[in-house]
C-alpha positions as CSV (number, residue, x, y, z in Angstrom):
1,M,99.2,94.8,142.1
2,F,102.8,94.2,141.0
3,T,101.6,94.0,137.5
4,Q,100.4,97.5,137.6
5,F,103.5,98.6,139.2
6,F,105.6,96.8,136.6
7,G,103.7,98.9,134.0
8,S,104.6,102.2,135.9
9,Y,108.3,101.0,135.9
10,L,108.3,100.5,132.2
11,L,106.6,103.8,131.7
12,N,109.1,105.7,133.9
13,K,111.9,103.9,132.3
14,K,110.7,105.2,129.0
15,I,110.9,101.4,127.6
16,V,107.2,101.7,126.4
17,S,105.0,104.6,125.3
18,P,101.9,105.5,127.4
19,E,99.6,104.4,124.3
20,N,101.4,101.0,123.9
21,L,101.2,100.3,127.7
22,R,97.6,101.1,127.4
23,V,97.1,98.9,124.6
24,A,99.1,95.9,126.2
25,M,97.1,96.2,129.6
26,E,93.9,95.8,127.6
27,K,95.4,92.8,125.8
28,K,97.1,91.0,128.5
29,D,93.9,89.1,129.8
30,S,93.5,87.4,126.4
31,T,97.2,86.9,125.9
32,R,98.7,83.3,126.1
33,V,102.0,83.4,127.8
34,K,104.5,81.3,125.6
35,L,106.9,78.9,126.8
36,G,109.9,81.0,126.1
37,V,108.7,84.0,128.2
38,L,108.1,81.5,131.1
39,A,111.5,79.9,130.7
40,I,113.2,83.4,130.7
41,N,111.3,84.3,133.9
42,A,112.1,81.0,135.5
43,G,115.7,81.4,134.8
44,Y,115.8,78.2,132.8
45,M,116.6,79.9,129.4
46,T,118.1,83.1,128.3
47,A,116.5,85.3,125.8
48,K,119.1,84.5,123.1
49,Q,118.4,80.6,123.6
50,V,114.8,81.4,123.2
51,D,115.3,83.2,119.9
52,A,117.4,80.4,118.7
53,V,114.6,77.9,119.6
54,H,112.3,80.2,117.6
55,R,114.5,80.0,114.7
56,K,114.8,76.4,114.8
57,Q,110.9,76.1,115.0
58,A,110.7,77.9,111.8
59,T,112.6,74.8,110.1
60,V,111.0,71.8,111.7
61,D,107.5,70.8,112.5
62,K,107.8,70.4,116.2
63,R,106.7,72.0,119.4
64,I,108.9,74.7,121.0
65,G,109.2,72.7,124.1
66,D,110.5,69.6,122.2
67,I,113.0,71.7,120.3
68,A,114.2,73.2,123.6
69,V,114.7,69.8,125.0
70,E,116.5,68.5,121.8
71,M,118.9,71.6,122.0
72,G,119.5,70.9,125.5
73,Y,118.2,74.0,127.0
74,L,115.4,72.5,128.9
75,T,114.5,69.0,130.4
76,S,111.2,67.4,129.7
77,E,110.4,68.1,133.5
78,Q,111.2,71.6,133.3
79,V,108.8,71.9,130.2
80,E,106.1,70.3,132.2
81,E,106.7,72.4,135.2
82,L,106.5,75.6,132.9
83,L,103.4,74.7,131.1
84,S,101.6,73.9,134.6
85,S,102.8,76.9,136.3
86,Q,100.6,79.8,137.2
87,K,100.8,82.7,134.7
88,T,101.3,85.8,136.6
89,G,100.0,89.3,135.4
90,C,103.7,90.7,134.7
91,L,104.3,87.7,132.3
92,L,101.1,88.5,130.5
93,L,101.8,92.0,130.2
94,G,105.3,91.3,129.0
95,Q,104.1,88.7,126.5
96,A,101.5,91.3,125.1
97,L,104.3,93.7,124.6
98,V,106.5,91.2,123.0
99,D,103.7,90.0,120.6
100,M,102.9,93.9,119.8
101,G,106.7,94.3,118.9
102,C,107.2,96.6,121.7
103,L,109.9,94.5,123.3
104,T,112.3,91.8,122.1
105,N,112.6,88.8,124.3
106,E,116.0,90.0,125.4
107,E,114.8,93.3,126.3
108,F,112.0,91.8,128.3
109,E,114.4,89.4,130.0
110,N,116.4,92.4,131.0
111,V,113.6,94.8,132.2
112,L,111.9,92.0,134.1
113,T,115.3,91.3,135.8
114,S,115.8,94.8,136.8
115,Y,112.4,95.2,138.1
116,K,112.6,92.5,140.2
117,K,116.1,93.4,141.5
118,E,115.2,97.0,142.3
119,N,112.1,96.0,144.3
120,N,113.7,92.9,145.9
121,L,110.9,90.8,144.4
122,T,110.9,86.9,143.8
123,D,108.5,84.8,141.6
124,K,106.7,83.9,144.8
125,D,105.9,87.6,145.5
126,F,104.1,87.7,142.3
127,T,101.8,84.8,143.0
128,E,101.1,85.4,146.8
129,D,99.0,88.0,148.4
130,D,101.8,89.4,150.5
131,N,100.6,92.6,152.4
132,K,104.2,93.3,153.7
133,K,106.0,93.1,150.3
134,A,103.2,95.2,148.6
135,S,103.5,98.0,151.2
136,E,107.3,98.0,150.7
137,V,106.8,98.5,147.0
138,I,104.0,101.2,147.6
139,S,106.1,103.0,150.1
140,S,109.1,103.1,147.6
141,F,107.2,104.0,144.6
142,Y,105.4,106.9,146.3
143,D,108.3,107.7,148.7
144,I,106.0,107.4,151.8
145,D,107.7,107.9,155.3
146,G,107.1,109.4,158.6
147,E,104.9,108.8,161.5
148,Y,101.7,107.9,159.5
149,A,103.5,106.0,156.5
150,M,102.0,102.6,157.6
151,Y,98.4,103.8,157.4
152,V,98.9,105.7,154.1
153,S,100.6,102.7,152.3
154,E,98.0,100.3,153.7
155,Y,95.4,102.6,152.2
156,V,97.1,102.5,148.8
157,N,97.4,98.7,149.1
158,I,93.7,98.0,149.7
159,L,92.9,100.6,147.2
160,F,94.6,98.8,144.4
161,K,93.3,95.4,145.6
162,N,89.7,96.9,145.4
163,L,90.1,98.4,142.1
164,I,91.5,95.0,140.6
165,R,88.6,93.2,142.4
166,F,85.6,95.6,141.6
167,V,86.5,97.8,138.7
168,G,89.5,96.2,136.5
169,D,93.1,95.5,136.6
170,D,94.0,97.5,133.3
171,F,95.5,100.5,135.3
172,T,98.8,102.0,135.7
173,P,99.8,104.1,138.9
174,L,101.2,107.4,137.7
175,V,103.8,109.4,139.8
176,S,101.7,112.5,139.0
177,A,98.7,113.6,136.8
178,E,96.5,116.8,136.9
179,L,92.6,117.1,136.8
180,A,90.8,120.5,136.5
181,D,89.8,122.1,139.8
182,S,86.3,121.9,138.6
183,D,86.2,118.1,137.9
184,T,83.9,116.1,140.3
185,A,85.3,114.8,143.6
186,V,83.8,112.5,146.1
187,T,85.1,112.6,149.7
188,Q,84.8,110.8,152.8
189,E,86.5,111.3,156.2
190,I,87.9,108.5,158.2
191,C,87.7,109.3,161.9
192,G,88.6,107.8,165.2
193,E,92.1,107.3,166.8
194,F,93.4,109.1,163.8
195,C,91.7,111.1,161.1
196,A,92.1,111.2,157.4
197,V,90.0,112.7,154.5
198,T,89.9,110.5,151.4
199,S,88.6,111.5,147.9
200,I,88.0,110.1,144.3
201,G,88.3,112.8,141.6
202,A,87.9,112.4,137.9
203,G,86.7,114.3,134.8
204,D,83.2,113.6,133.4
205,A,84.1,110.8,131.0
206,A,86.5,108.9,133.4
207,A,83.9,109.2,136.1
208,V,81.1,107.7,134.0
209,A,83.2,104.9,132.7
210,F,84.6,104.1,136.4
211,A,81.0,104.1,137.8
212,S,80.0,102.0,134.8
213,R,82.3,99.4,135.7
214,F,81.9,99.3,139.4
215,S,78.0,99.2,139.1
216,E,78.2,96.8,136.1
217,E,75.7,99.0,134.2
218,Q,76.1,101.3,131.2
219,L,76.1,104.8,132.4
220,T,76.1,107.7,130.1
221,E,76.2,110.9,132.2
222,N,78.2,112.2,135.2
223,D,74.9,112.7,137.0
224,E,73.9,112.2,140.6
225,Y,73.5,108.5,140.2
226,T,77.0,108.3,138.7
227,K,78.4,110.4,141.8
228,D,76.2,108.1,144.2
229,V,78.1,104.9,142.7
230,I,81.5,106.3,143.0
231,S,80.6,107.4,146.5
232,E,79.6,103.7,147.1
233,F,83.0,102.5,145.9
234,L,84.7,105.1,148.2
235,N,82.6,103.8,151.2
236,L,83.4,100.2,150.4
237,N,87.1,100.7,150.0
238,N,87.3,102.8,153.3
239,G,85.0,100.4,155.1
240,L,87.5,97.4,154.2
241,Y,90.5,99.7,155.1
242,N,89.1,100.4,158.5
243,V,88.6,96.7,159.1
244,N,92.2,96.1,158.0
245,I,93.5,98.7,160.4
246,S,91.5,97.5,163.3
247,N,92.7,93.9,162.9
248,S,96.5,94.8,162.4
249,T,96.7,97.6,165.0
250,G,93.6,97.5,167.3
251,K,92.7,101.2,166.3
252,E,88.9,101.7,165.8
253,L,87.8,103.8,163.1
254,G,84.7,105.0,161.7
255,L,83.2,106.9,158.4
256,T,81.5,110.1,157.9
257,P,78.8,110.2,155.1
258,Q,80.1,110.9,151.6
259,A,80.0,114.3,150.2
260,V,80.3,115.6,146.6
261,S,82.7,118.5,145.9
262,T,85.4,119.5,143.4
263,V,88.9,118.4,142.9
264,G,90.0,121.8,143.9
265,E,88.1,122.0,146.9
266,A,89.1,118.4,148.1
267,A,92.7,119.5,147.8
268,K,92.3,122.2,150.2
269,I,93.0,120.4,153.4
270,N,95.5,121.2,156.1
271,A,97.2,117.8,156.3
272,K,100.1,116.3,158.4
273,L,100.5,113.9,155.5
274,M,98.8,114.0,152.0
275,L,99.1,111.5,149.1
276,T,98.0,111.8,145.9
277,V,97.5,108.6,143.9
278,P,96.7,109.1,140.1
279,V,95.6,106.0,138.2
280,E,95.4,105.8,134.6
281,F,92.8,103.3,133.1
282,S,92.1,102.4,129.7
283,F,89.3,105.0,129.8
284,G,91.1,107.8,131.5
285,V,92.9,109.1,134.9
286,V,91.2,108.9,138.2
287,L,92.7,110.5,141.2
288,F,92.7,109.1,144.6
289,T,93.8,111.2,147.7
290,I,94.3,110.5,151.4
291,S,95.1,113.0,153.8
292,I,96.1,112.5,157.4
293,K,94.8,115.5,159.5
């Protein structure tokens, strides 16, 4: 999920436009990370050195790794390491933006370094499923604190994992977004040693697209079946959340049946802590909420 927050970082810093970010998110899975970007991320080369190698490559028929070794920027061992390394989502997204001409190698180097520094992230964090580090990034992004902060940040953590697993990773967390009060919302209450109301809201087109992806069917209308599919995702997500909370804290939680309402009705909750999580997919915005009662 660090890739998705990196996208938000680029958006909030006005480094890329919303449209270019949407396109890059779609392109990243078919993008091949080039050796130069890998070398920059590993700290083996600077962006200026990578650009110098690219200029040299335009004059000789050699692979970029061989040229970098000849120019003294890399060793043969480092080239092998980089080519066999795991390609993280942040690098795929960055490479897509570089390929699109939205960023230069130097701009990508600078912004990736800043993102890591501001969030205290290492390369290892990008490739490991570290709940603690993810919760820190989530709490910082949404400014979550107080008595129930842990429960809320864990909810967002499992939500994003489930979106990536079951819907798609081409989304960007937004700081804020608005839906019409009349748009569809599916709600479910988590009850037990603490209580929370959760909901998923979306306009018709986004609801249909979201449900189509989760059900792996081509749905066409925001009808009862579409709402049932969205309800099933909410139930799946909340069930996994309850298991995680039970395993980590010993608190036992249950779930009420899902209900269909509107975004306006779902927001009318007297909550001790309420977090709204707008997520922009390539097909539109979906609004998730958790309200601790």
